[in-house]
C-alpha positions in Angstrom: 0.0 0.0 0.0 1.0 3.6 -0.5 1.9 5.1 2.9 3.7 8.4 2.1 4.5 10.7 -0.8 3.0 13.5 -2.7 1.3 13.4 -6.1 2.9 16.7 -7.1 1.1 19.4 -9.0 -1.9 18.2 -11.0 -3.7 19.8 -13.9 -6.9 21.6 -13.2 -10.0 19.3 -13.6 -8.1 16.1 -12.9 -10.5 13.5 -11.4 -10.1 12.5 -7.8 -9.1 9.0 -8.7 -6.0 10.3 -10.4 -4.8 11.9 -7.1 -2.5 9.7 -5.0 -3.0 9.7 -1.2 -2.1 7.4 1.7 -3.5 3.9 0.9 -4.3 4.6 -2.8 -2.6 5.6 -6.0 -5.1 5.7 -8.9 -2.7 6.0 -11.8 -0.7 2.9 -10.7 -3.6 1.0 -9.4 -1.9 0.3 -6.0 -4.1 0.3 -2.9 -7.9 1.1 -2.7 -9.5 4.4 -2.1 -12.0 3.3 0.6 -11.5 -0.4 1.1 -14.2 -2.5 -0.3 -16.7 0.4 -0.4 -14.9 1.6 -3.5 -16.4 -1.3 -5.4 -20.0 -1.0 -4.0 -22.8 1.3 -5.0 -22.5 4.7 -3.3 -25.7 4.3 -1.3 -26.3 0.5 -1.1 -29.6 -0.1 0.7 -29.3 -1.7 4.1 -31.9 -3.5 6.2 -33.4 -1.8 9.2 -31.1 -1.7 12.2 -33.0 -2.8 15.3 -32.1 -4.5 18.5 -34.0 -6.1 21.5 -32.9 -5.0 24.9 -33.6 -7.5 27.7 -32.0 -7.3 31.1 -29.6 -10.3 31.5 -31.7 -12.4 29.1 -34.6 -12.5 31.6 -38.1 -11.3 31.4 -39.9 -11.0 34.7 -43.7 -11.3 34.6 -45.5 -8.6 36.5 -48.7 -8.7 38.5 -50.7 -7.9 35.3 -49.2 -10.9 33.4 -47.0 -8.7 31.3 -43.3 -8.6 30.5 -41.4 -5.4 29.8 -38.5 -4.8 27.4 -37.1 -2.2 25.0 -36.7 -2.1 21.2 -34.0 0.2 19.7 -34.4 1.5 16.2 -30.9 2.8 15.2 -32.1 3.9 11.7 -33.2 7.2 10.3 -36.7 6.1 9.3 -39.9 4.9 11.1 -40.3 1.1 11.1 -43.4 -1.1 11.3 -42.7 -4.0 13.7 -44.1 -7.2 14.9 -43.0 -8.6 18.2 -43.7 -12.2 19.3 -42.8 -14.3 22.3 -43.1 -18.0 21.6 -42.1 -21.3 23.1 -38.6 -22.5 22.0 -40.1 -25.1 19.7 -42.5 -22.6 18.2 -45.6 -24.6 19.2 -47.1 -21.9 21.5 -47.4 -18.2 21.1 -47.2 -16.6 24.5 -47.6 -13.0 23.4 -47.8 -10.8 20.2 -47.9 -7.1 19.5 -47.5 -4.8 16.5 -45.9 -1.4 16.9 -44.3 1.6 15.2 -40.7 2.3 16.0 -39.6 5.9 15.7 -36.2 6.7 14.2 -33.1 6.8 16.4 -35.2 6.0 19.5 -35.7 3.4 22.2 -39.3 2.2 22.6 -40.5 0.6 25.8 -42.8 -2.3 25.2 -45.1 -4.3 27.5 -46.2 -7.7 26.2 -49.3 -9.2 27.9 -48.9 -13.0 28.2 -51.6 -15.3 27.1 -53.5 -17.6 29.6 -51.6 -20.6 28.2 -48.3 -18.9 28.9 -49.3 -18.1 32.4 -50.5 -21.7 33.0 -47.1 -22.9 31.7 -45.3 -20.5 34.0 -47.4 -21.6 37.0 -46.5 -25.2 36.3 -42.8 -24.9 35.6 -41.9 -21.5 37.2 -39.3 -20.8 34.6 -39.8 -21.1 30.8 -37.2 -20.6 28.1 -38.8 -18.7 25.2 -37.9 -17.0 22.0 -38.5 -13.2 21.5 -38.8 -12.4 17.8 -38.8 -8.9 16.2 -39.6 -8.4 12.5 -39.1 -4.8 11.4 -39.9 -3.4 8.0 -39.1 0.0 6.5 -41.1 2.1 4.0 -39.1 0.6 1.1 -40.0 -2.9 2.1 -36.6 -4.0 3.5 -36.9 -6.0 6.6 -34.8 -7.4 9.5 -35.5 -10.2 11.9 -34.0 -10.3 15.4 -34.4 -13.4 17.6 -33.3 -13.7 21.2 -33.7 -16.6 23.7 -35.0 -15.4 27.0 -35.9 -16.9 30.4 -39.4 -16.1 31.6 -39.7 -15.8 35.4 
């Protein structure tokens, strides 16, 4: 890679790719201007950036049969989202909710558990479940985030 030097004087109107700089020299082809991004579309679309925030992987059930968590939208646009809590094997849906996620914001969510979920908890006291978040932006791109959690 090019690590030092000067391209010297260049004629007016010379394209940027003809200017040598640390890490890249266009005329000789040595190095790359911006790593792999030099070979990608300038604004390649990305899927929505979302995350589930659960304290220590545990969801505590409150006196109203609800669990509380946060969803973080790290993107610049509003997202439509679907949040589900199911058994590990996918046979039982314990809770489900749809929501809108505002851009660059953390959203507090309460999921009310089904009667079947509460009966399972009363029987076993602790249940491993899967929390799934499907988020979709206005262009139709989507992301799915899944996290195993312990219901207490």
